N, C-alpha and C positions, 0 to 999 in steps of 0.2 A: 177561458179554457172550455173545450167541448169534450164530452165523454160519450162513449157508446156503451150500451149494455153488454154484459158478458154473454157469451153464447157457446154452445157446444154443437158439434156435428158428429154424425155417425157415418162412417164409410165402411163398405163391405166388399169382399171380393171372393171369387172362386177360381181355382186353377186346376186343370187336369192334364196329366201327361199320359200318352199312349203311343202306340206304333201303328202305322199303316204301311203295309208292304215293306216292313223292316226299316221304315223311315220314322224318326221321332216326330211326334205331333203334340203341340201344346195348345190348349183352348183356355181362354181366360175371359172372365166377365167381372167388371168393376162397377160399383155404384157409389158415387159421392153424394153426400147430403141425403142419405137414405130416407129420412123422415120428411124431406122437402120443407125444411124450416126457413122462414124469412129471417134474415139477419143483415147487419151492416158491418162490413169488414174494416172500415176505416173512415176517418174524417179528414178532408183535405182543406187546410187553411181555415177551418171553421165555416166554410161556405158550402161545401158539397159532401154529402154522405154517400159512400160507395156501397151499394147494395150487393150482397153476396149472391153467388149463383144458386139456382134451384137444383133439383135433383138432376144428376147426369149419369147416364149409363153408357159404358163402352164395352165392346167385345173385340177380341182379337184371336186369330188363329195363326200359329207359326209352324211351318214344316221345314225341317232341315234336310237338304239334299246332299 
């Protein structure tokens, strides 16, 4: 049997709603693995350890017409 150490991740996000020319606008920013911790998410057949992703930041803007 193979075991991986326990780990925790912190994710954060901000979302704002407003209007531009009477059209709804939403702006969103997300950050996964905020502290950029190294971790292994899984072990495959006792041969390969899958390393988790580092910090990821995404942003989006949505306008409804």
